[in-house]
MIKOLRO-311733 format. One record per atom (N, C-alpha, C, O, CB): residue in one letter; x, y, z. Coordinates in steps of 0.2 Angstrom, whole numbers, plus 5000, padded with zeros to 4 digits. Last residue first. Glycine has a CB too. Layout:
AXYZ/...
# end
This chain:
X532955195464/X532355225465/X532455295469/X531955325470/X531855185469/X534255195451/X534055195458/X533355225459/X533155265455/X534555235462/X534355095436/X534355155440/X534055145447/X533755095448/X533855205436/X534755035420/X534755015428/X534755085431/X535255125430/X535354965429/X533954995405/X534255045410/X534155015417/X533754975419/X533855105409/X534054935388/X533854935395/X534154985399/X534655015397/X533954865398/X534654945376/X534054895376/X533854895383/X533354855385/X534354825374/X535255055364/X535055045371/X534555005372/X533955015369/X534955115374/X536455005352/X535755025353/X535655015361/X535854965363/X535254975349/X537955085348/X537555035349/X536855055351/X536755115352/X537854985355/X538655195341/X539055145345/X538655085346/X538855025346/X539255175352/X538755275326/X538355235330/X538655185334/X538955145331/X537755205326/X539555425324/X539655355324/X539155325329/X539155335335/X540455345326/X539555575313/X539355535319/X539555465318/X539655435313/X538555545320/X539855635301/X539955675307/X539755635314/X539755665319/X539655735307/X539455555291/X540155565292/X540355595298/X540955595300/X540355595286/X537955645288/X538255575287/X539055595287/X539255635284/X538055545281/X537655775300/X537655745293/X538055685293/X538455665298/X537855795288/X536555795314/X537255775311/X537255745305/X536855695303/X537655735316/X535555895324/X535655865317/X536355855316/X536755895317/X535355905311/X534555885338/X535255905335/X535255865329/X535155805329/X535755885340/X533155965347/X533455915342/X534155935340/X534255995339/X532955895337/X533156035363/X533056045356/X533355985352/X533855955355/X533356105353/X532256005378/X532856005374/X532755995367/X532255965364/X533255935376/X530955995384/X531356055385/X532056055381/X532356115381/X531556065393/X530455875381/X530255925377/X530655995378/X530656035374/X529555945377/X531355725382/X531155785386/X531055845382/X531455865378/X531655805392/X531855655372/X531155635374/X530855695379/X530255705379/X531155575378/X532755715358/X532755715366/X531955695367/X531555735364/X532955775369/X533555655344/X532955685347/X532955665355/X533055615357/X532355655344/X534555685332/X534655655338/X534055695342/X534055755344/X535355675342/X534455645315/X534255695320/X534255655327/X533955605327/X533555725318/X535755615303/X535255585308/X535055645312/X535455695313/X535555535312/X535855615285/X536155615291/X535655585296/X535255545295/X536355685294/X535155625273/X535855655273/X536155655280/X536755685281/X535855725271/X533955565276/X534355555269/X535055575270/X535455535268/X534055585263/X533855515293/X533755565287/X534155545281/X534555505282/X533855635290/X533155435307/X533555435301/X533355485296/X532755505295/X533455365298/X533355485323/X532855485318/X533255485311/X533655535310/X532355545318/X533655415339/X533955425332/X533455425327/X533155375326/X534555385331/X533655475355/X533255435350/X533555455343/X533555525342/X532455445351/X535255465363/X534655495361/X534255445356/X534555395355/X534955555356/X536655495372/X536155445371/X535555475369/X535255515373/X536055405378/X538255545365/X537555555367/X537255495368/X537355445364/X537255605362/X539855615367/X539455555367/X538755565369/X538655595375/X539855495371/X540455755357/X540355715363/X539955655362/X539755635356/X540155755369/X540555825345/X540355865351/X540355825358/X540255845363/X539655895351/X540655735335/X541255785337/X541155825343/X541655855346/X541355825331/X539955585343/X539955645338/X540555685340/X540955675345/X539355685339/X539255425345/X539855475346/X539855525341/X539755505335/X540555425346/X537855375353/X538155395347/X538755445349/X538655485353/X537555435343/X536755245358/X537355285360/X537655305354/X537855265349/X537855245365/X534955265355/X535655235354/X536155275357/X536055335360/X535755235346/X533355205352/X533755245357/X534455215357/X534555155358/X533455245364/X532655215336/X532955175341/X533355225346/X533555275343/X533455125338/X532055285325/X531855295331/X532055255337/X531855255343/X531055295331/X532455155314/X532255225314/X531855225321/X531455185323/X531755235309/X533655035320/X532955055317/X532855125318/X533155155323/X532455005320/X534954925320/X534754995321/X534155005317/X534054995311/X535255045320/X535154765328/X534954805322/X534654875323/X534254875327/X534454765317/X536354735339/X535654745338/X535554785332/X535854835331/X535254775344/X537754745343/X537554695337/X536754705335/X536554675330/X537654625339/X537854815354/X538254835348/X537954805342/X538054825336/X538954835349/X536854865366/X536954805362/X537254835355/X536954865352/X536354765361/X536954925383/X537054935376/X537154865372/X537454825375/X537654985375/X536054995396/X536354935393/X536354935386/X535854955383/X535854875396/X536555125407/X536155105401/X536455035399/X537155035399/X536155155395/X536255185423/X536655145419/X536355115413/X535855075414/X537055085423/X535855355428/X535755285427/X536255245423/X536655285420/X535055275424/X535955495429/X536355445433/X536255375433/X536555335436/X536255465440/X534355525425/X534955555426/X535355505431/X535055495436/X534955625429/X533455395416/X533555445422/X534255465422/X534655435420/X533255415428/X532455375402/X533055365405/X533255415410/X533255475408/X533655355400/X531055415401/X531255345400/X531955325403/X532055275406/X531355335392/X530555545403/X530555495409/X530855425408/X530855385412/X529955495412/X532255595400/X531755575405/X531055585402/X530955625397/X531855625411/X533255635392/X532855575390/X532355555395/X532155495394/X533355515388/X533855745397/X533455755391/X533055695389/X532655695384/X533955775386/X534555755409/X533855745410/X533455745403/X532855745403/X533555805414/X536155685414/X535755735411/X535055715411/X534855655413/X535955745403/X537155545411/X536955595415/X536555645411/X536655645405/X537555635418/X537655365412/X537455425408/X537255485413/X537055465419/X536855405404/X538755225410/X538455275414/X538255335410/X538555355405/X538855295420/X538555075401/X538855145402/X538455185406/X537855185406/X538955175394/X538854905396/X538554955401/X538955025401/X539555025400/X538554925408/X538454785384/X538954825388/X538554875392/X537954885391/X539454855383/X537954615379/X537854685380/X538454715384/X538854685387/X537154695383/X537854485374/X538454515373/X538354595374/X538654635370/X538754505366/X536554425376/X537154395379/X537754435379/X538254415382/X537154325377/X534954495377/X535654505374/X536154465379/X536154475385/X535854575373/X533754515384/X533754495377/X534454495373/X534454495367/X533254525373/X533554555396/X533754615392/X533754585385/X533754625380/X534354645393/X533454435402/X532854475403/X532954535397/X532454555395/X532854505410/X534654375399/X534054345396/X533454395396/X533154405391/X533854275398/X535354445409/X535554455402/X534954435397/X534754465392/X536154425400/X534854385420/X534754455419/X534854475412/X534554515409/X535254505424/X535354265418/X534654265419/X534454345418/X533954355414/X534354245426/X536754275420/X536454265413/X535754275413/X535454285408/X536654205410/X537354395431/X537054335430/X536654325423/X536354375421/X536454325436/X538954475428/X538254475428/X537954405427/X538154365423/X538054515422/X540254565433/X540054495433/X539254495434/X538954515439/X540354455439/X541054695425/X540554675429/X540354605428/X540354575422/X539854715427/X542554785424/X542254725422/X541654715427/X541754735433/X542654665422/X542854945416/X542954895421/X542554835420/X542154845415/X542854925428/X543755055404/X543155015407/X543354975412/X543954955413/X542854975401/X544155185393/X544255155399/X543655115402/X543055145401/X544455205404/X543355215380/X544055185381/X544055155387/X544055085387/X544555245380/X542355305372/X542255235374/X542955205375/X543155165370/X541855195370/X542555475376/X542755425372/X542655355375/X542755345381/X543455425369/X541855645377/X541955575380/X542155525375/X541955535369/X541355555384/X541555805379/X542055765375/X542155695379/X542555695384/X542655805373/X539755835378/X540455835382/X540855785378/X540655745375/X540355815389/X538055865381/X538655845377/X539255845381/X539155865387/X538755875371/X536855905387/X537255955383/X537855925380/X538255965377/X537356005387/X536055755389/X535855825388/X536355865384/X536355865378/X535855865395/X536555635392/X535855645390/X535655715388/X535055725385/X535355615395/X538155585388/X537755635390/X537055625387/X536855605381/X537955705387/X539055455396/X538655475390/X538155535392/X537755525397/X538355415386/X540555445404/X539855465404/X539655485397/X539955515393/X539755525409/X541755315406/X541555375404/X540855385404/X540455335406/X541755385396/X541855185410/X541955235415/X541755305413/X541655345417/X542655225418/X540855045405/X541355105403/X541255155408/X540755175411/X541055125396/X540954885409/X540554945411/X541055005410/X541555015413/X540354945419/X540754735401/X541154795402/X540654845404/X540054855402/X541454815395/X540654565409/X540454615404/X540754685405/X540954695411/X539654625403/X540654405411/X541054465413/X540954515407/X541054495401/X541754445414/X539254295416/X539654325411/X540054385414/X539754425418/X539254345405/X538754145424/X538954215424/X539354235418/X539754195416/X539354235431/X538554015426/X538054055423/X538154125423/X537654165423/X537354035426/X539253925433/X539453925426/X538953975422/X538853975416/X539353855424/X538753935446/X539453965445/X539653965437/X540054005435/X539953925449/X537553875448/X537553945446/X538253965444/X538254015440/X537253985451/X537953745453/X537653755446/X537653825444/X537753835438/X536953725446/X538353785466/X538853765461/X538553765454/X538953785450/X539053695463/X537353815475/X537653865472/X538153845466/X538253885462/X538053915476/X537053695482/X536453735478/X536753795474/X536353825470/X535953745482/X538153665489/X537953625483/X537453665478/X537453665472/X537753555485/X539153805494/X538553765495/X538453725488/X538453755483/X538053795497/X540553855497/X540353835490/X539753785491/X539853725490/X540853805486/X541553975505/X541053925505/X540853915498/X540853955494/X540553945510/X542354085504/X542554035508/X542053985509/X542153935513/X542654065515/X542254185494/X541854195500/X541954135505/X541654135511/X541154185498/X543154165484/X542954235486/X542654235492/X542754285496/X542554265480/X543354025483/X543854065483/X543754135486/X544154165490/X544154075475/X542053975484/X542453955489/X543054005489/X543354025494/X542753885487/X541454035472/X541154045479/X541654035484/X541754065489/X540554015480/X542153965462/X542254035463/X542054055470/X542354105473/X541854075458/X543053815465/X542453845466/X542553925466/X542953945470/X542053825471/X544253755453/X544153775460/X543453825460/X543353865455/X544753825462/X544753695442/X544153665444/X544053685451/X543853645456/X544153595443/X545853755436/X545953705442/X545353685445/X545453645450/X546353745447/X545353835426/X545853785424/X545953735430/X546153675428/X546453825422/X544553915435/X544153865430/X544653815428/X544553755428/X543853905424/X545453995441/X545053955445/X544753895440/X544753835442/X544553995449/X545954065429/X546454035434/X546053975438/X546253925438/X546754085438/X544754135425/X545154085421/X545554035425/X545653975424/X545454115415/X544554215436/X544054165435/X544354115430/X544254055431/X543454195432/X545754295435/X545654255441/X545154195440/X545254135442/X545454295447/X545454365423/X546054325424/X546054275430/X546254215429/X546654365424/X544254435427/X544254385421/X544854335422/X544754275420/X544354425415/X544654515439/X544154455439/X544254415433/X544254355434/X543554485439/X545854585446/X545754565439/X545354505438/X545554445438/X546454545436/X545454715457/X545554645456/X545354625449/X544854645446/X545054615461/X546254855462/X545854835456/X545954765455/X546454745452/X545954875450/X546954935470/X546554885473/X546054865468/X545454855469/X546154915479/X547955015465/X547255035464/X546754995468/X546155005468/X547155055457/X549054925467/X549054995470/X548355025470/X548155055475/X549555035466/X548654815459/X548754805466/X548754875470/X548454885475/X549454775468/X548754875446/X548054855449/X548154845456/X547654855460/X547854785445/X550154905446/X549654955446/X548954935448/X548654975452/X549554985438/X550554775446/X550754815451/X550254875452/X550054895457/X551454835451/X550054725433/X549754695440/X549954745446/X549554745450/X550154625440/X550754805425/X550054815425/X549754785431/X549354815435/X549754785419/X552054755427/X551954825429/X551154835429/X550954875433/X552254865423/X551854615424/X552054635430/X551854705432/X551654725437/X552754625432/X550454575413/X551154605414/X551254625421/X550854655424/X551154665408/X549654415416/X549654495416/X550354525417/X550754495420/X549154515422/X549454285418/X549454315411/X549454385411/X549254415406/X548954275407/X549454235430/X548754255428/X548754285421/X548254295418/X548554315433/X550754205432/X550254145432/X549554165430/X549254125427/X550154115439/X551254335432/X551454285426/X550954225426/X550654205421/X552154255427/X550854375444/X550554415438/X550754365432/X550254355428/X550954475437/X551554295453/X550754295452/X550554325446/X550054295443/X550454325459/X552754345450/X552654275448/X551854265448/X551654225444/X552954225454/X552754475455/X552854465448/X552654395445/X552454385440/X553554485446/X552654445469/X552054475465/X552154465458/X551654455454/X552054555467/X553454285471/X553354355472/X552754385468/X552454345464/X554054395469/X553454135481/X553254175475/X553254245476/X553054265482/X552554155472/X553854025488/X554254085488/X554054125482/X554554155479/X554954065489/X553253885478/X553353925484/X553853985483/X554153995478/X553653875489/X552353765471/X552653825469/X552653875475/X552153905477/X552253865463/X551653655473/X552353645474/X552753715472/X553353715472/X552553595469/X550253675473/X550553645467/X551253635467/X551653615462/X550353685461/X550053745485/X549853675485/X550053635478/X550053575478/X549053675485/X550553865480/X550953825485/X550753755485/X551153705486/X550953855492/X549453905473/X550053885469/X550553845474/X550953805471/X550353945466/X548553935483/X548353885478/X549053855475/X549153795473/X547853915473/X549254035490/X549153965494/X548953915489/X549153855489/X548553975498/X549354135481/X549954105483/X549854035486/X550153985485/X550354155487/X547954165480/X548254135474/X548954105476/X549054045473/X548354195469/X547854215493/X547454155491/X547754125485/X547754065485/X546754175490/X548654335492/X548854285496/X548454215495/X548754165496/X548654305504/X547954405482/X548554385480/X548854325485/X549154275483/X549054435481/X546754435489/X546754395483/X547354365482/X547454305480/X546454435477/X547354515499/X547054455501/X546954405495/X547054345496/X546354465504/X547654625491/X548154585494/X547954525497/X548254475496/X548454625500/X546354675486/X546854645481/X547354605485/X547554545482/X547154695477/X545054625497/X545554675495/X546054635491/X546054575491/X545954695501/X543254605496/X543954575496/X544454625494/X544354655488/X543954505493/
# end
């Protein structure tokens, strides 16, 4: 679905409430989004799913009906079983590193059954590249991160360092950590305390066959 189509559907809903001749800035206000931000999203065809889902929930409007034009009874129960989670647009290196920050992200709508499989309701996602963690984590896969999971010795984690963002097995040391690669072709890296920041524990991976 295109952003312009979403805007027209929102206008139709608001028109049924007696609000007519609405401009783009009026739609932005109804969604609680700054007009400049909304215009930017419109230009990029980036649909603000969290705000739209809140808008629909307040009016008891079916998500399936809004996005797909139908809402079968056997799907209605499922509509309350989705969560909106973050997919970070930066890459985490499995290999040589790179200067990356956990800043820009988009939203993913995830079925809670999948989250139950991973054992986390508040996880996040990040793309990764490189071969140093193969065969466990493949180049180009998406890693599932839990920021709240207790860190243990030898956990596979996302770590931010002065050299970039890594996904590695973390070996605790008295004065720091060793970032260990599962691929024997890659050397371990040591960071002393204060030179790294543990972002979260990797609890799963999504990859193509």
